[in-house]
Predicted model as a PDB file, atoms N, CA, C, CB and O in Angstrom, pLDDT in the B-factor column:
MODEL        1                                                                  
ATOM      1  N   MET A   1       1.018  33.135  -2.653  1.00 54.00           N  
ATOM      2  CA  MET A   1       1.179  34.450  -3.124  1.00 54.00           C  
ATOM      3  C   MET A   1       2.192  34.567  -4.235  1.00 54.00           C  
ATOM      4  CB  MET A   1       1.543  35.306  -2.025  1.00 54.00           C  
ATOM      5  O   MET A   1       2.076  35.495  -5.035  1.00 54.00           O  
ATOM      6  N   ASN A   2       3.315  33.573  -4.360  1.00 67.00           N  
ATOM      7  CA  ASN A   2       4.363  33.663  -5.329  1.00 67.00           C  
ATOM      8  C   ASN A   2       3.750  33.438  -6.649  1.00 67.00           C  
ATOM      9  CB  ASN A   2       5.486  32.683  -5.061  1.00 67.00           C  
ATOM     10  O   ASN A   2       4.024  34.114  -7.641  1.00 67.00           O  
ATOM     11  N   ASN A   3       2.830  32.369  -6.622  1.00 71.00           N  
ATOM     12  CA  ASN A   3       2.053  31.984  -8.034  1.00 71.00           C  
ATOM     13  C   ASN A   3       1.249  33.053  -8.509  1.00 71.00           C  
ATOM     14  CB  ASN A   3       1.059  30.742  -7.914  1.00 71.00           C  
ATOM     15  O   ASN A   3       0.998  33.146  -9.711  1.00 71.00           O  
ATOM     16  N   GLN A   4       0.772  33.966  -7.577  1.00 82.00           N  
ATOM     17  CA  GLN A   4      -0.029  34.985  -8.203  1.00 82.00           C  
ATOM     18  C   GLN A   4       0.789  36.050  -8.856  1.00 82.00           C  
ATOM     19  CB  GLN A   4      -0.926  35.592  -7.223  1.00 82.00           C  
ATOM     20  O   GLN A   4       0.459  36.524  -9.943  1.00 82.00           O  
ATOM     21  N   ARG A   5       1.893  36.444  -8.180  1.00 84.00           N  
ATOM     22  CA  ARG A   5       2.822  37.139  -8.936  1.00 84.00           C  
ATOM     23  C   ARG A   5       3.355  36.679 -10.162  1.00 84.00           C  
ATOM     24  CB  ARG A   5       3.760  37.353  -8.238  1.00 84.00           C  
ATOM     25  O   ARG A   5       3.621  37.473 -11.065  1.00 84.00           O  
ATOM     26  N   LEU A   6       3.536  35.442 -10.268  1.00 81.00           N  
ATOM     27  CA  LEU A   6       3.977  34.926 -11.685  1.00 81.00           C  
ATOM     28  C   LEU A   6       2.849  34.926 -12.810  1.00 81.00           C  
ATOM     29  CB  LEU A   6       4.500  33.411 -11.543  1.00 81.00           C  
ATOM     30  O   LEU A   6       3.092  35.109 -14.003  1.00 81.00           O  
ATOM     31  N   VAL A   7       1.620  34.703 -12.291  1.00 82.00           N  
ATOM     32  CA  VAL A   7       0.584  34.868 -13.144  1.00 82.00           C  
ATOM     33  C   VAL A   7       0.352  36.182 -13.591  1.00 82.00           C  
ATOM     34  CB  VAL A   7      -0.490  34.406 -12.616  1.00 82.00           C  
ATOM     35  O   VAL A   7       0.223  36.438 -14.788  1.00 82.00           O  
ATOM     36  N   ILE A   8       0.289  37.080 -12.649  1.00 88.00           N  
ATOM     37  CA  ILE A   8       0.160  38.615 -13.158  1.00 88.00           C  
ATOM     38  C   ILE A   8       1.402  38.922 -14.062  1.00 88.00           C  
ATOM     39  CB  ILE A   8       0.131  39.759 -11.825  1.00 88.00           C  
ATOM     40  O   ILE A   8       1.190  39.468 -15.144  1.00 88.00           O  
ATOM     41  N   LEU A   9       2.624  38.625 -13.714  1.00 89.00           N  
ATOM     42  CA  LEU A   9       3.665  38.863 -14.700  1.00 89.00           C  
ATOM     43  C   LEU A   9       3.542  38.222 -16.070  1.00 89.00           C  
ATOM     44  CB  LEU A   9       4.883  38.443 -14.148  1.00 89.00           C  
ATOM     45  O   LEU A   9       3.976  38.849 -17.036  1.00 89.00           O  
ATOM     46  N   LEU A  10       2.974  36.996 -16.245  1.00 84.00           N  
ATOM     47  CA  LEU A  10       2.814  36.323 -17.499  1.00 84.00           C  
ATOM     48  C   LEU A  10       1.706  37.211 -18.246  1.00 84.00           C  
ATOM     49  CB  LEU A  10       2.379  34.720 -17.289  1.00 84.00           C  
ATOM     50  O   LEU A  10       1.897  37.587 -19.403  1.00 84.00           O  
ATOM     51  N   LEU A  11       0.584  37.519 -17.564  1.00 88.00           N  
ATOM     52  CA  LEU A  11      -0.492  38.142 -18.243  1.00 88.00           C  
ATOM     53  C   LEU A  11      -0.101  39.501 -18.633  1.00 88.00           C  
ATOM     54  CB  LEU A  11      -1.711  38.159 -17.425  1.00 88.00           C  
ATOM     55  O   LEU A  11      -0.700  39.960 -19.605  1.00 88.00           O  
ATOM     56  N   LEU A  12       0.844  40.286 -18.028  1.00 93.00           N  
ATOM     57  CA  LEU A  12       1.318  41.515 -18.379  1.00 93.00           C  
ATOM     58  C   LEU A  12       2.182  41.414 -19.676  1.00 93.00           C  
ATOM     59  CB  LEU A  12       2.069  42.087 -17.229  1.00 93.00           C  
ATOM     60  O   LEU A  12       2.078  42.226 -20.595  1.00 93.00           O  
ATOM     61  N   VAL A  13       2.992  40.420 -19.678  1.00 89.00           N  
ATOM     62  CA  VAL A  13       4.059  40.189 -20.749  1.00 89.00           C  
ATOM     63  C   VAL A  13       3.096  39.699 -21.978  1.00 89.00           C  
ATOM     64  CB  VAL A  13       5.326  38.958 -20.258  1.00 89.00           C  
ATOM     65  O   VAL A  13       3.371  40.100 -23.109  1.00 89.00           O  
ATOM     66  N   ALA A  14       2.046  38.897 -21.790  1.00 85.00           N  
ATOM     67  CA  ALA A  14       1.047  38.457 -22.796  1.00 85.00           C  
ATOM     68  C   ALA A  14       0.446  39.677 -23.402  1.00 85.00           C  
ATOM     69  CB  ALA A  14      -0.067  37.547 -22.175  1.00 85.00           C  
ATOM     70  O   ALA A  14       0.474  39.889 -24.615  1.00 85.00           O  
ATOM     71  N   TYR A  15      -0.057  40.413 -22.596  1.00 90.00           N  
ATOM     72  CA  TYR A  15      -0.702  41.728 -23.000  1.00 90.00           C  
ATOM     73  C   TYR A  15       0.179  42.599 -23.866  1.00 90.00           C  
ATOM     74  CB  TYR A  15      -1.087  42.536 -21.759  1.00 90.00           C  
ATOM     75  O   TYR A  15      -0.187  43.014 -24.966  1.00 90.00           O  
ATOM     76  N   ILE A  16       1.340  42.855 -23.330  1.00 93.00           N  
ATOM     77  CA  ILE A  16       2.413  43.737 -24.052  1.00 93.00           C  
ATOM     78  C   ILE A  16       2.773  43.044 -25.503  1.00 93.00           C  
ATOM     79  CB  ILE A  16       3.864  43.857 -23.059  1.00 93.00           C  
ATOM     80  O   ILE A  16       2.864  43.758 -26.502  1.00 93.00           O  
ATOM     81  N   PHE A  17       2.942  41.851 -25.562  1.00 89.00           N  
ATOM     82  CA  PHE A  17       3.600  41.179 -26.703  1.00 89.00           C  
ATOM     83  C   PHE A  17       2.529  40.587 -27.685  1.00 89.00           C  
ATOM     84  CB  PHE A  17       4.563  40.027 -26.173  1.00 89.00           C  
ATOM     85  O   PHE A  17       2.791  40.144 -28.804  1.00 89.00           O  
ATOM     86  N   SER A  18       1.333  40.639 -27.132  1.00 88.00           N  
ATOM     87  CA  SER A  18       0.121  39.863 -28.091  1.00 88.00           C  
ATOM     88  C   SER A  18       0.014  40.480 -29.298  1.00 88.00           C  
ATOM     89  CB  SER A  18      -1.400  39.880 -27.499  1.00 88.00           C  
ATOM     90  O   SER A  18      -0.180  39.716 -30.244  1.00 88.00           O  
ATOM     91  N   PRO A  19       0.090  41.754 -29.562  1.00 90.00           N  
ATOM     92  CA  PRO A  19      -0.126  42.227 -31.091  1.00 90.00           C  
ATOM     93  C   PRO A  19       0.886  41.670 -31.975  1.00 90.00           C  
ATOM     94  CB  PRO A  19      -0.057  43.810 -31.274  1.00 90.00           C  
ATOM     95  O   PRO A  19       0.597  41.121 -33.038  1.00 90.00           O  
ATOM     96  N   SER A  20       2.286  41.833 -31.462  1.00 89.00           N  
ATOM     97  CA  SER A  20       3.349  41.319 -32.326  1.00 89.00           C  
ATOM     98  C   SER A  20       3.292  39.790 -32.455  1.00 89.00           C  
ATOM     99  CB  SER A  20       4.714  41.746 -31.783  1.00 89.00           C  
ATOM    100  O   SER A  20       3.580  39.294 -33.544  1.00 89.00           O  
ATOM    101  N   LEU A  21       2.953  39.030 -31.455  1.00 83.00           N  
ATOM    102  CA  LEU A  21       2.924  37.582 -31.430  1.00 83.00           C  
ATOM    103  C   LEU A  21       1.607  37.145 -32.484  1.00 83.00           C  
ATOM    104  CB  LEU A  21       2.725  37.033 -29.743  1.00 83.00           C  
ATOM    105  O   LEU A  21       1.657  36.175 -33.240  1.00 83.00           O  
ATOM    106  N   PHE A  22       0.658  37.896 -32.382  1.00 86.00           N  
ATOM    107  CA  PHE A  22      -0.651  37.514 -33.182  1.00 86.00           C  
ATOM    108  C   PHE A  22      -0.285  37.895 -34.650  1.00 86.00           C  
ATOM    109  CB  PHE A  22      -2.097  38.383 -32.635  1.00 86.00           C  
ATOM    110  O   PHE A  22      -0.756  37.223 -35.568  1.00 86.00           O  
ATOM    111  N   ASN A  23       0.455  38.841 -34.876  1.00 90.00           N  
ATOM    112  CA  ASN A  23       0.863  39.176 -36.364  1.00 90.00           C  
ATOM    113  C   ASN A  23       1.869  38.099 -36.844  1.00 90.00           C  
ATOM    114  CB  ASN A  23       1.578  40.707 -36.497  1.00 90.00           C  
ATOM    115  O   ASN A  23       1.844  37.701 -38.008  1.00 90.00           O  
ATOM    116  N   TRP A  24       2.682  37.673 -36.004  1.00 86.00           N  
ATOM    117  CA  TRP A  24       3.781  36.478 -36.333  1.00 86.00           C  
ATOM    118  C   TRP A  24       3.105  35.358 -36.648  1.00 86.00           C  
ATOM    119  CB  TRP A  24       4.767  36.074 -35.161  1.00 86.00           C  
ATOM    120  O   TRP A  24       3.534  34.650 -37.559  1.00 86.00           O  
ATOM    121  N   ILE A  25       1.817  34.974 -35.879  1.00 84.00           N  
ATOM    122  CA  ILE A  25       1.268  33.783 -36.090  1.00 84.00           C  
ATOM    123  C   ILE A  25       0.536  33.748 -37.279  1.00 84.00           C  
ATOM    124  CB  ILE A  25       0.532  33.415 -35.071  1.00 84.00           C  
ATOM    125  O   ILE A  25       0.549  32.732 -37.974  1.00 84.00           O  
ATOM    126  N   ILE A  26      -0.237  34.955 -37.659  1.00 87.00           N  
ATOM    127  CA  ILE A  26      -1.181  34.751 -38.776  1.00 87.00           C  
ATOM    128  C   ILE A  26      -0.563  35.270 -40.181  1.00 87.00           C  
ATOM    129  CB  ILE A  26      -2.556  35.531 -38.438  1.00 87.00           C  
ATOM    130  O   ILE A  26      -1.242  35.510 -41.180  1.00 87.00           O  
ATOM    131  N   ASN A  27       0.739  35.391 -40.089  1.00 88.00           N  
ATOM    132  CA  ASN A  27       1.453  35.957 -41.266  1.00 88.00           C  
ATOM    133  C   ASN A  27       1.328  34.916 -42.361  1.00 88.00           C  
ATOM    134  CB  ASN A  27       3.000  36.300 -40.950  1.00 88.00           C  
ATOM    135  O   ASN A  27       1.783  33.791 -42.149  1.00 88.00           O  
ATOM    136  N   PRO A  28       0.727  35.215 -43.556  1.00 87.00           N  
ATOM    137  CA  PRO A  28       0.561  34.172 -44.596  1.00 87.00           C  
ATOM    138  C   PRO A  28       1.828  33.608 -45.177  1.00 87.00           C  
ATOM    139  CB  PRO A  28      -0.229  34.708 -45.697  1.00 87.00           C  
ATOM    140  O   PRO A  28       1.828  32.517 -45.745  1.00 87.00           O  
ATOM    141  N   GLU A  29       2.919  34.349 -45.037  1.00 90.00           N  
ATOM    142  CA  GLU A  29       4.220  33.753 -45.492  1.00 90.00           C  
ATOM    143  C   GLU A  29       4.925  33.029 -44.622  1.00 90.00           C  
ATOM    144  CB  GLU A  29       5.072  34.652 -45.918  1.00 90.00           C  
ATOM    145  O   GLU A  29       6.035  32.591 -44.922  1.00 90.00           O  
ATOM    146  N   GLY A  30       4.347  32.816 -43.415  1.00 85.00           N  
ATOM    147  CA  GLY A  30       5.157  32.088 -42.461  1.00 85.00           C  
ATOM    148  C   GLY A  30       4.761  30.529 -42.532  1.00 85.00           C  
ATOM    149  O   GLY A  30       3.906  30.038 -43.268  1.00 85.00           O  
ATOM    150  N   ALA A  31       5.578  29.865 -41.599  1.00 88.00           N  
ATOM    151  CA  ALA A  31       5.313  28.431 -41.629  1.00 88.00           C  
ATOM    152  C   ALA A  31       3.949  27.937 -41.070  1.00 88.00           C  
ATOM    153  CB  ALA A  31       6.376  27.774 -40.886  1.00 88.00           C  
ATOM    154  O   ALA A  31       3.392  28.564 -40.168  1.00 88.00           O  
ATOM    155  N   TRP A  32       3.424  26.830 -41.599  1.00 90.00           N  
ATOM    156  CA  TRP A  32       2.206  26.386 -41.236  1.00 90.00           C  
ATOM    157  C   TRP A  32       2.128  25.965 -39.705  1.00 90.00           C  
ATOM    158  CB  TRP A  32       1.862  25.292 -42.137  1.00 90.00           C  
ATOM    159  O   TRP A  32       1.036  25.960 -39.137  1.00 90.00           O  
ATOM    160  N   TYR A  33       3.238  25.630 -39.078  1.00 90.00           N  
ATOM    161  CA  TYR A  33       3.125  25.206 -37.711  1.00 90.00           C  
ATOM    162  C   TYR A  33       3.217  26.340 -36.716  1.00 90.00           C  
ATOM    163  CB  TYR A  33       4.160  24.214 -37.421  1.00 90.00           C  
ATOM    164  O   TYR A  33       3.137  26.009 -35.533  1.00 90.00           O  
ATOM    165  N   ARG A  34       3.357  27.504 -36.970  1.00 87.00           N  
ATOM    166  CA  ARG A  34       3.459  28.527 -36.124  1.00 87.00           C  
ATOM    167  C   ARG A  34       2.427  28.682 -34.866  1.00 87.00           C  
ATOM    168  CB  ARG A  34       3.401  29.607 -36.947  1.00 87.00           C  
ATOM    169  O   ARG A  34       2.790  28.865 -33.704  1.00 87.00           O  
ATOM    170  N   PRO A  35       1.176  28.583 -35.276  1.00 85.00           N  
ATOM    171  CA  PRO A  35       0.173  28.431 -34.145  1.00 85.00           C  
ATOM    172  C   PRO A  35       0.288  27.325 -33.142  1.00 85.00           C  
ATOM    173  CB  PRO A  35      -1.098  28.280 -34.701  1.00 85.00           C  
ATOM    174  O   PRO A  35      -0.069  27.418 -31.967  1.00 85.00           O  
ATOM    175  N   TYR A  36       0.820  26.266 -33.711  1.00 91.00           N  
ATOM    176  CA  TYR A  36       1.021  25.097 -32.852  1.00 91.00           C  
ATOM    177  C   TYR A  36       2.222  25.213 -31.973  1.00 91.00           C  
ATOM    178  CB  TYR A  36       1.143  23.872 -33.670  1.00 91.00           C  
ATOM    179  O   TYR A  36       2.256  24.552 -30.936  1.00 91.00           O  
ATOM    180  N   LEU A  37       3.223  26.009 -32.307  1.00 89.00           N  
ATOM    181  CA  LEU A  37       4.234  26.259 -31.393  1.00 89.00           C  
ATOM    182  C   LEU A  37       3.823  27.080 -30.156  1.00 89.00           C  
ATOM    183  CB  LEU A  37       5.289  26.906 -32.086  1.00 89.00           C  
ATOM    184  O   LEU A  37       4.303  26.872 -29.042  1.00 89.00           O  
ATOM    185  N   VAL A  38       2.886  28.043 -30.428  1.00 84.00           N  
ATOM    186  CA  VAL A  38       2.293  28.748 -29.230  1.00 84.00           C  
ATOM    187  C   VAL A  38       1.739  27.794 -28.270  1.00 84.00           C  
ATOM    188  CB  VAL A  38       1.195  29.720 -29.625  1.00 84.00           C  
ATOM    189  O   VAL A  38       1.986  27.859 -27.066  1.00 84.00           O  
ATOM    190  N   TRP A  39       0.902  26.803 -28.867  1.00 89.00           N  
ATOM    191  CA  TRP A  39       0.198  25.953 -27.935  1.00 89.00           C  
ATOM    192  C   TRP A  39       1.065  24.860 -27.314  1.00 89.00           C  
ATOM    193  CB  TRP A  39      -0.957  25.334 -28.618  1.00 89.00           C  
ATOM    194  O   TRP A  39       0.753  24.358 -26.234  1.00 89.00           O  
ATOM    195  N   VAL A  40       2.171  24.485 -28.002  1.00 94.00           N  
ATOM    196  CA  VAL A  40       3.137  23.724 -27.349  1.00 94.00           C  
ATOM    197  C   VAL A  40       3.760  24.332 -26.201  1.00 94.00           C  
ATOM    198  CB  VAL A  40       4.090  23.372 -28.217  1.00 94.00           C  
ATOM    199  O   VAL A  40       4.048  23.699 -25.185  1.00 94.00           O  
ATOM    200  N   ALA A  41       3.984  25.675 -26.382  1.00 89.00           N  
ATOM    201  CA  ALA A  41       4.714  26.523 -25.360  1.00 89.00           C  
ATOM    202  C   ALA A  41       3.716  26.562 -24.098  1.00 89.00           C  
ATOM    203  CB  ALA A  41       5.067  28.113 -25.971  1.00 89.00           C  
ATOM    204  O   ALA A  41       4.142  26.350 -22.963  1.00 89.00           O  
ATOM    205  N   VAL A  42       2.467  26.824 -24.342  1.00 87.00           N  
ATOM    206  CA  VAL A  42       1.464  27.026 -23.258  1.00 87.00           C  
ATOM    207  C   VAL A  42       1.397  25.652 -22.525  1.00 87.00           C  
ATOM    208  CB  VAL A  42      -0.023  27.496 -23.849  1.00 87.00           C  
ATOM    209  O   VAL A  42       1.330  25.720 -21.297  1.00 87.00           O  
ATOM    210  N   ILE A  43       1.405  24.475 -23.069  1.00 93.00           N  
ATOM    211  CA  ILE A  43       1.150  23.200 -22.598  1.00 93.00           C  
ATOM    212  C   ILE A  43       2.484  22.900 -21.802  1.00 93.00           C  
ATOM    213  CB  ILE A  43       0.793  22.155 -23.798  1.00 93.00           C  
ATOM    214  O   ILE A  43       2.389  22.362 -20.699  1.00 93.00           O  
ATOM    215  N   VAL A  44       3.667  23.212 -22.294  1.00 94.00           N  
ATOM    216  CA  VAL A  44       4.904  23.068 -21.370  1.00 94.00           C  
ATOM    217  C   VAL A  44       5.008  23.873 -20.247  1.00 94.00           C  
ATOM    218  CB  VAL A  44       6.079  23.305 -22.042  1.00 94.00           C  
ATOM    219  O   VAL A  44       5.435  23.399 -19.195  1.00 94.00           O  
ATOM    220  N   ILE A  45       4.672  25.026 -20.341  1.00 86.00           N  
ATOM    221  CA  ILE A  45       4.713  25.961 -19.219  1.00 86.00           C  
ATOM    222  C   ILE A  45       3.616  25.508 -18.086  1.00 86.00           C  
ATOM    223  CB  ILE A  45       4.417  27.481 -19.782  1.00 86.00           C  
ATOM    224  O   ILE A  45       3.835  25.659 -16.885  1.00 86.00           O  
ATOM    225  N   ALA A  46       2.417  24.938 -18.606  1.00 87.00           N  
ATOM    226  CA  ALA A  46       1.381  24.541 -17.585  1.00 87.00           C  
ATOM    227  C   ALA A  46       2.160  23.215 -16.829  1.00 87.00           C  
ATOM    228  CB  ALA A  46      -0.244  24.112 -18.395  1.00 87.00           C  
ATOM    229  O   ALA A  46       2.218  23.047 -15.611  1.00 87.00           O  
ATOM    230  N   PHE A  47       2.664  22.444 -17.731  1.00 91.00           N  
ATOM    231  CA  PHE A  47       3.248  21.135 -17.200  1.00 91.00           C  
ATOM    232  C   PHE A  47       4.263  21.463 -16.159  1.00 91.00           C  
ATOM    233  CB  PHE A  47       3.927  20.254 -18.347  1.00 91.00           C  
ATOM    234  O   PHE A  47       4.205  20.920 -15.056  1.00 91.00           O  
ATOM    235  N   VAL A  48       5.152  22.295 -16.447  1.00 89.00           N  
ATOM    236  CA  VAL A  48       6.199  22.681 -15.480  1.00 89.00           C  
ATOM    237  C   VAL A  48       5.680  23.273 -14.253  1.00 89.00           C  
ATOM    238  CB  VAL A  48       7.131  23.621 -16.073  1.00 89.00           C  
ATOM    239  O   VAL A  48       6.111  22.859 -13.177  1.00 89.00           O  
ATOM    240  N   MET A  49       4.829  24.167 -14.294  1.00 83.00           N  
ATOM    241  CA  MET A  49       4.175  24.811 -13.213  1.00 83.00           C  
ATOM    242  C   MET A  49       3.519  23.833 -12.358  1.00 83.00           C  
ATOM    243  CB  MET A  49       3.221  25.793 -13.679  1.00 83.00           C  
ATOM    244  O   MET A  49       3.572  23.978 -11.137  1.00 83.00           O  
ATOM    245  N   GLN A  50       2.852  22.764 -12.928  1.00 86.00           N  
ATOM    246  CA  GLN A  50       2.164  21.812 -12.192  1.00 86.00           C  
ATOM    247  C   GLN A  50       3.117  20.855 -11.311  1.00 86.00           C  
ATOM    248  CB  GLN A  50       1.336  21.028 -13.163  1.00 86.00           C  
ATOM    249  O   GLN A  50       2.917  20.512 -10.146  1.00 86.00           O  
ATOM    250  N   ILE A  51       4.165  20.515 -12.117  1.00 86.00           N  
ATOM    251  CA  ILE A  51       5.294  19.653 -11.319  1.00 86.00           C  
ATOM    252  C   ILE A  51       5.894  20.471 -10.397  1.00 86.00           C  
ATOM    253  CB  ILE A  51       6.456  19.049 -12.204  1.00 86.00           C  
ATOM    254  O   ILE A  51       6.290  19.898  -9.382  1.00 86.00           O  
ATOM    255  N   ARG A  52       6.099  21.854 -10.483  1.00 81.00           N  
ATOM    256  CA  ARG A  52       6.840  22.535  -9.430  1.00 81.00           C  
ATOM    257  C   ARG A  52       5.706  22.685  -8.192  1.00 81.00           C  
ATOM    258  CB  ARG A  52       7.475  24.073 -10.016  1.00 81.00           C  
ATOM    259  O   ARG A  52       6.064  22.554  -7.021  1.00 81.00           O  
ATOM    260  N   ARG A  53       4.447  22.943  -8.517  1.00 76.00           N  
ATOM    261  CA  ARG A  53       3.652  22.806  -7.477  1.00 76.00           C  
ATOM    262  C   ARG A  53       3.222  21.613  -6.681  1.00 76.00           C  
ATOM    263  CB  ARG A  53       2.774  23.265  -7.833  1.00 76.00           C  
ATOM    264  O   ARG A  53       2.799  21.650  -5.525  1.00 76.00           O  
ATOM    265  N   LYS A  54       3.380  20.527  -7.446  1.00 73.00           N  
ATOM    266  CA  LYS A  54       3.252  19.247  -6.808  1.00 73.00           C  
ATOM    267  C   LYS A  54       4.487  19.001  -5.851  1.00 73.00           C  
ATOM    268  CB  LYS A  54       3.134  18.123  -7.902  1.00 73.00           C  
ATOM    269  O   LYS A  54       4.278  18.560  -4.721  1.00 73.00           O  
ATOM    270  N   ASN A  55       5.677  19.258  -6.252  1.00 72.00           N  
ATOM    271  CA  ASN A  55       6.797  18.990  -5.509  1.00 72.00           C  
ATOM    272  C   ASN A  55       6.782  20.016  -4.342  1.00 72.00           C  
ATOM    273  CB  ASN A  55       8.068  19.050  -6.385  1.00 72.00           C  
ATOM    274  O   ASN A  55       7.146  19.635  -3.229  1.00 72.00           O  
ATOM    275  N   TYR A  56       6.415  21.188  -4.522  1.00 65.00           N  
ATOM    276  CA  TYR A  56       6.352  22.091  -3.393  1.00 65.00           C  
ATOM    277  C   TYR A  56       5.352  21.562  -2.326  1.00 65.00           C  
ATOM    278  CB  TYR A  56       5.945  23.509  -3.874  1.00 65.00           C  
ATOM    279  O   TYR A  56       5.697  21.598  -1.144  1.00 65.00           O  
ATOM    280  N   HIS A  57       4.227  21.109  -2.646  1.00 64.00           N  
ATOM    281  CA  HIS A  57       3.382  20.520  -1.616  1.00 64.00           C  
ATOM    282  C   HIS A  57       3.789  19.209  -1.007  1.00 64.00           C  
ATOM    283  CB  HIS A  57       2.104  20.350  -2.144  1.00 64.00           C  
ATOM    284  O   HIS A  57       3.324  18.913   0.093  1.00 64.00           O  
ATOM    285  N   GLU A  58       4.641  18.371  -1.643  1.00 63.00           N  
ATOM    286  CA  GLU A  58       5.239  17.191  -0.978  1.00 63.00           C  
ATOM    287  C   GLU A  58       6.036  17.382   0.202  1.00 63.00           C  
ATOM    288  CB  GLU A  58       6.034  16.521  -1.853  1.00 63.00           C  
ATOM    289  O   GLU A  58       6.055  16.573   1.129  1.00 63.00           O  
ATOM    290  N   PHE A  59       6.757  18.555   0.165  1.00 60.00           N  
ATOM    291  CA  PHE A  59       7.689  19.010   1.369  1.00 60.00           C  
ATOM    292  C   PHE A  59       6.942  19.635   2.440  1.00 60.00           C  
ATOM    293  CB  PHE A  59       8.777  20.036   0.936  1.00 60.00           C  
ATOM    294  O   PHE A  59       7.587  19.911   3.452  1.00 60.00           O  
ATOM    295  N   ASP A  60       5.723  19.907   2.414  1.00 55.00           N  
ATOM    296  CA  ASP A  60       4.940  20.728   3.456  1.00 55.00           C  
ATOM    297  C   ASP A  60       4.567  19.705   4.502  1.00 55.00           C  
ATOM    298  CB  ASP A  60       3.577  21.496   2.838  1.00 55.00           C  
ATOM    299  O   ASP A  60       3.922  20.044   5.494  1.00 55.00           O  
TER     300      ASP A  60                                                      
ENDMDL                                                                          
END                                                                             
């Protein structure tokens, strides 16, 4: 149940900030690596969530 709340919260935050984030990513005057920063953040968040989930199930 706790993971569902976290996912819903992340989706809500992504929905609220997606227009600003999208404009920041596609800004032609910005750095070329901006889209990659977003993907690195997604991968790191998924990795951390997977480790927490694995550690949580080891103690059950």
